[in-house]
PAKEDO-514526 format. One record per residue (C-alpha): residue number from 1; residue in one letter; chain; x, y, z. Coordinates in steps of 0.2 Angstrom, whole numbers, m for minus. Layout:
<atoms>
i = NUM	aa = A	ch = A	xx = X	yy = Y	zz = Z
...
</atoms>
This chain:
<atoms>
i = 1	aa = M	ch = A	xx = 26	yy = 77	zz = 103
i = 2	aa = R	ch = A	xx = 38	yy = 64	zz = 103
i = 3	aa = K	ch = A	xx = 27	yy = 50	zz = 108
i = 4	aa = A	ch = A	xx = 15	yy = 55	zz = 98
i = 5	aa = V	ch = A	xx = 28	yy = 52	zz = 85
i = 6	aa = G	ch = A	xx = 32	yy = 35	zz = 91
i = 7	aa = L	ch = A	xx = 13	yy = 30	zz = 92
i = 8	aa = L	ch = A	xx = 13	yy = 34	zz = 73
i = 9	aa = T	ch = A	xx = 28	yy = 26	zz = 69
i = 10	aa = V	ch = A	xx = 21	yy = 9	zz = 75
i = 11	aa = P	ch = A	xx = 7	yy = 8	zz = 65
i = 12	aa = I	ch = A	xx = 16	yy = 14	zz = 48
i = 13	aa = L	ch = A	xx = 28	yy = 0	zz = 51
i = 14	aa = F	ch = A	xx = 15	yy = m13	zz = 52
i = 15	aa = V	ch = A	xx = 7	yy = m6	zz = 38
i = 16	aa = A	ch = A	xx = 24	yy = m9	zz = 29
i = 17	aa = A	ch = A	xx = 26	yy = m26	zz = 34
i = 18	aa = L	ch = A	xx = 9	yy = m31	zz = 30
i = 19	aa = R	ch = A	xx = 11	yy = m25	zz = 11
i = 20	aa = P	ch = A	xx = 23	yy = m34	zz = 0
i = 21	aa = S	ch = A	xx = 39	yy = m27	zz = m7
i = 22	aa = F	ch = A	xx = 40	yy = m18	zz = m21
i = 23	aa = S	ch = A	xx = 58	yy = m13	zz = m17
i = 24	aa = Q	ch = A	xx = 67	yy = m29	zz = m16
i = 25	aa = T	ch = A	xx = 83	yy = m27	zz = m25
i = 26	aa = T	ch = A	xx = 92	yy = m41	zz = m39
i = 27	aa = E	ch = A	xx = 104	yy = m45	zz = m24
i = 28	aa = Q	ch = A	xx = 91	yy = m47	zz = m11
i = 29	aa = L	ch = A	xx = 80	yy = m61	zz = m23
i = 30	aa = L	ch = A	xx = 96	yy = m69	zz = m28
i = 31	aa = A	ch = A	xx = 101	yy = m70	zz = m9
i = 32	aa = Q	ch = A	xx = 86	yy = m80	zz = m4
i = 33	aa = P	ch = A	xx = 92	yy = m97	zz = 7
i = 34	aa = P	ch = A	xx = 86	yy = m113	zz = m3
i = 35	aa = E	ch = A	xx = 72	yy = m115	zz = 11
i = 36	aa = K	ch = A	xx = 64	yy = m98	zz = 5
i = 37	aa = L	ch = A	xx = 65	yy = m105	zz = m13
i = 38	aa = A	ch = A	xx = 58	yy = m122	zz = m8
i = 39	aa = A	ch = A	xx = 44	yy = m112	zz = 2
i = 40	aa = L	ch = A	xx = 40	yy = m102	zz = m13
i = 41	aa = R	ch = A	xx = 37	yy = m119	zz = m23
i = 42	aa = T	ch = A	xx = 22	yy = m122	zz = m14
i = 43	aa = D	ch = A	xx = 14	yy = m104	zz = m12
i = 44	aa = A	ch = A	xx = m2	yy = m104	zz = m21
i = 45	aa = H	ch = A	xx = m2	yy = m84	zz = m25
i = 46	aa = I	ch = A	xx = 17	yy = m91	zz = m33
i = 47	aa = Q	ch = A	xx = 12	yy = m104	zz = m41
i = 48	aa = K	ch = A	xx = m3	yy = m95	zz = m50
i = 49	aa = A	ch = A	xx = 9	yy = m81	zz = m57
i = 50	aa = M	ch = A	xx = 20	yy = m95	zz = m64
i = 51	aa = K	ch = A	xx = 5	yy = m101	zz = m73
i = 52	aa = F	ch = A	xx = 5	yy = m83	zz = m80
i = 53	aa = L	ch = A	xx = 24	yy = m84	zz = m83
i = 54	aa = E	ch = A	xx = 20	yy = m99	zz = m95
i = 55	aa = V	ch = A	xx = 4	yy = m91	zz = m104
i = 56	aa = S	ch = A	xx = 13	yy = m78	zz = m107
i = 57	aa = D	ch = A	xx = 26	yy = m85	zz = m115
i = 58	aa = S	ch = A	xx = 39	yy = m78	zz = m102
i = 59	aa = L	ch = A	xx = 43	yy = m97	zz = m97
i = 60	aa = G	ch = A	xx = 48	yy = m98	zz = m116
i = 61	aa = V	ch = A	xx = 58	yy = m83	zz = m117
i = 62	aa = V	ch = A	xx = 68	yy = m88	zz = m100
i = 63	aa = L	ch = A	xx = 73	yy = m106	zz = m109
i = 64	aa = K	ch = A	xx = 78	yy = m97	zz = m124
i = 65	aa = K	ch = A	xx = 90	yy = m87	zz = m113
i = 66	aa = A	ch = A	xx = 96	yy = m100	zz = m105
i = 67	aa = D	ch = A	xx = 100	yy = m109	zz = m122
i = 68	aa = A	ch = A	xx = 110	yy = m95	zz = m126
i = 69	aa = L	ch = A	xx = 118	yy = m96	zz = m109
i = 70	aa = V	ch = A	xx = 123	yy = m114	zz = m113
i = 71	aa = D	ch = A	xx = 133	yy = m107	zz = m128
i = 72	aa = I	ch = A	xx = 140	yy = m94	zz = m119
i = 73	aa = V	ch = A	xx = 147	yy = m106	zz = m105
i = 74	aa = V	ch = A	xx = 152	yy = m120	zz = m117
i = 75	aa = L	ch = A	xx = 162	yy = m106	zz = m129
i = 76	aa = A	ch = A	xx = 172	yy = m97	zz = m115
i = 77	aa = E	ch = A	xx = 177	yy = m115	zz = m109
i = 78	aa = S	ch = A	xx = 181	yy = m120	zz = m126
i = 79	aa = H	ch = A	xx = 195	yy = m106	zz = m125
i = 80	aa = S	ch = A	xx = 202	yy = m110	zz = m111
i = 81	aa = H	ch = A	xx = 202	yy = m131	zz = m115
i = 82	aa = P	ch = A	xx = 208	yy = m132	zz = m135
i = 83	aa = G	ch = A	xx = 211	yy = m146	zz = m142
i = 84	aa = Q	ch = A	xx = 195	yy = m157	zz = m135
i = 85	aa = T	ch = A	xx = 187	yy = m169	zz = m146
i = 86	aa = A	ch = A	xx = 169	yy = m163	zz = m153
i = 87	aa = Q	ch = A	xx = 163	yy = m180	zz = m143
i = 88	aa = F	ch = A	xx = 170	yy = m170	zz = m128
i = 89	aa = W	ch = A	xx = 162	yy = m154	zz = m130
i = 90	aa = D	ch = A	xx = 146	yy = m162	zz = m134
i = 91	aa = G	ch = A	xx = 144	yy = m172	zz = m117
i = 92	aa = F	ch = A	xx = 151	yy = m156	zz = m108
i = 93	aa = R	ch = A	xx = 137	yy = m146	zz = m117
i = 94	aa = A	ch = A	xx = 124	yy = m158	zz = m110
i = 95	aa = M	ch = A	xx = 130	yy = m156	zz = m93
i = 96	aa = V	ch = A	xx = 131	yy = m137	zz = m93
i = 97	aa = R	ch = A	xx = 113	yy = m138	zz = m102
i = 98	aa = G	ch = A	xx = 106	yy = m151	zz = m88
i = 99	aa = Q	ch = A	xx = 114	yy = m140	zz = m74
i = 100	aa = I	ch = A	xx = 108	yy = m123	zz = m82
i = 101	aa = Q	ch = A	xx = 88	yy = m132	zz = m84
i = 102	aa = S	ch = A	xx = 88	yy = m136	zz = m66
i = 103	aa = E	ch = A	xx = 94	yy = m116	zz = m59
i = 104	aa = T	ch = A	xx = 82	yy = m111	zz = m72
i = 105	aa = Q	ch = A	xx = 67	yy = m116	zz = m61
i = 106	aa = D	ch = A	xx = 74	yy = m106	zz = m45
i = 107	aa = F	ch = A	xx = 74	yy = m93	zz = m58
i = 108	aa = L	ch = A	xx = 58	yy = m94	zz = m62
i = 109	aa = L	ch = A	xx = 52	yy = m96	zz = m44
i = 110	aa = L	ch = A	xx = 62	yy = m79	zz = m42
i = 111	aa = S	ch = A	xx = 53	yy = m72	zz = m57
i = 112	aa = A	ch = A	xx = 37	yy = m76	zz = m52
i = 113	aa = Q	ch = A	xx = 40	yy = m68	zz = m36
i = 114	aa = L	ch = A	xx = 41	yy = m52	zz = m43
i = 115	aa = Y	ch = A	xx = 23	yy = m53	zz = m50
i = 116	aa = A	ch = A	xx = 16	yy = m59	zz = m37
i = 117	aa = S	ch = A	xx = 20	yy = m45	zz = m27
i = 118	aa = R	ch = A	xx = 13	yy = m36	zz = m38
i = 119	aa = F	ch = A	xx = m2	yy = m42	zz = m43
i = 120	aa = T	ch = A	xx = m19	yy = m49	zz = m32
i = 121	aa = D	ch = A	xx = m24	yy = m67	zz = m36
i = 122	aa = A	ch = A	xx = m37	yy = m59	zz = m44
i = 123	aa = E	ch = A	xx = m25	yy = m49	zz = m56
i = 124	aa = L	ch = A	xx = m16	yy = m65	zz = m60
i = 125	aa = D	ch = A	xx = m34	yy = m72	zz = m65
i = 126	aa = Q	ch = A	xx = m37	yy = m58	zz = m77
i = 127	aa = L	ch = A	xx = m19	yy = m59	zz = m85
i = 128	aa = I	ch = A	xx = m19	yy = m77	zz = m86
i = 129	aa = A	ch = A	xx = m38	yy = m78	zz = m94
i = 130	aa = F	ch = A	xx = m31	yy = m63	zz = m106
i = 131	aa = Y	ch = A	xx = m14	yy = m74	zz = m113
i = 132	aa = S	ch = A	xx = m25	yy = m87	zz = m111
i = 133	aa = S	ch = A	xx = m36	yy = m80	zz = m125
i = 134	aa = G	ch = A	xx = m32	yy = m81	zz = m144
i = 135	aa = V	ch = A	xx = m30	yy = m61	zz = m144
i = 136	aa = G	ch = A	xx = m20	yy = m61	zz = m128
i = 137	aa = A	ch = A	xx = m8	yy = m74	zz = m137
i = 138	aa = K	ch = A	xx = m6	yy = m66	zz = m155
i = 139	aa = Y	ch = A	xx = m2	yy = m50	zz = m145
i = 140	aa = F	ch = A	xx = 12	yy = m59	zz = m136
i = 141	aa = R	ch = A	xx = 17	yy = m66	zz = m154
i = 142	aa = T	ch = A	xx = 18	yy = m50	zz = m161
i = 143	aa = R	ch = A	xx = 24	yy = m38	zz = m144
i = 144	aa = E	ch = A	xx = 42	yy = m37	zz = m147
i = 145	aa = Q	ch = A	xx = 40	yy = m34	zz = m167
i = 146	aa = L	ch = A	xx = 26	yy = m21	zz = m162
i = 147	aa = D	ch = A	xx = 38	yy = m11	zz = m150
i = 148	aa = N	ch = A	xx = 53	yy = m13	zz = m163
i = 149	aa = Q	ch = A	xx = 40	yy = m5	zz = m176
i = 150	aa = E	ch = A	xx = 34	yy = 9	zz = m166
i = 151	aa = T	ch = A	xx = 51	yy = 14	zz = m159
i = 152	aa = E	ch = A	xx = 58	yy = 16	zz = m178
i = 153	aa = L	ch = A	xx = 39	yy = 26	zz = m181
i = 154	aa = A	ch = A	xx = 43	yy = 36	zz = m165
i = 155	aa = S	ch = A	xx = 61	yy = 39	zz = m170
i = 156	aa = A	ch = A	xx = 56	yy = 46	zz = m188
i = 157	aa = W	ch = A	xx = 42	yy = 55	zz = m183
i = 158	aa = S	ch = A	xx = 52	yy = 65	zz = m172
i = 159	aa = K	ch = A	xx = 64	yy = 69	zz = m184
i = 160	aa = Q	ch = A	xx = 51	yy = 75	zz = m196
i = 161	aa = L	ch = A	xx = 42	yy = 83	zz = m183
i = 162	aa = A	ch = A	xx = 58	yy = 95	zz = m175
i = 163	aa = P	ch = A	xx = 59	yy = 106	zz = m191
i = 164	aa = K	ch = A	xx = 42	yy = 108	zz = m192
i = 165	aa = V	ch = A	xx = 39	yy = 114	zz = m173
i = 166	aa = L	ch = A	xx = 55	yy = 125	zz = m174
i = 167	aa = D	ch = A	xx = 46	yy = 134	zz = m191
i = 168	aa = E	ch = A	xx = 30	yy = 136	zz = m182
i = 169	aa = V	ch = A	xx = 38	yy = 143	zz = m166
i = 170	aa = H	ch = A	xx = 51	yy = 155	zz = m176
i = 171	aa = A	ch = A	xx = 33	yy = 159	zz = m185
i = 172	aa = K	ch = A	xx = 24	yy = 163	zz = m169
i = 173	aa = M	ch = A	xx = 41	yy = 174	zz = m161
i = 174	aa = G	ch = A	xx = 42	yy = 184	zz = m178
i = 175	aa = A	ch = A	xx = 23	yy = 188	zz = m179
i = 176	aa = G	ch = A	xx = 24	yy = 196	zz = m163
i = 177	aa = K	ch = A	xx = 38	yy = 208	zz = m167
i = 178	aa = R	ch = A	xx = 37	yy = 226	zz = m172
i = 179	aa = P	ch = A	xx = 46	yy = 230	zz = m187
i = 180	aa = T	ch = A	xx = 63	yy = 239	zz = m184
i = 181	aa = P	ch = A	xx = 63	yy = 257	zz = m189
</atoms>
């Protein structure tokens, strides 16, 4: 029996090694050595995922968040170093922005790695085609607003529905009861 289990384990481990990892943790992604990131830059599948990030405007969202990070870093430092001139902070802000933009490229590779691990080349081609189309671009521009409105609608609907459901259930429960003598 032990030999049979051992024989089954080898093919399972082999198949698992061939399949992309969907369970890579954030820590594992961030801990990749620089040479692994450099190899990702030339990987065709990763490049296709990068193209998807670009056409789906995920790249734009990341860059906006990077700009927000510049403001957070500069604000934190300004509290630690009061009395500096506006010229100093302008120069500091420019240096922080440059460094964050440089680091953002690595983040985009990690993000592309996530997409590449879940989508085949053919699926990425389909996603790119959709987000490059007029309706795909429109969907992406309105997605956040639609998500917010849908959440608001669901909340209002559930508040309205709860009393109605309770009334219906109470009525059905009461219909099955015999009158008490």
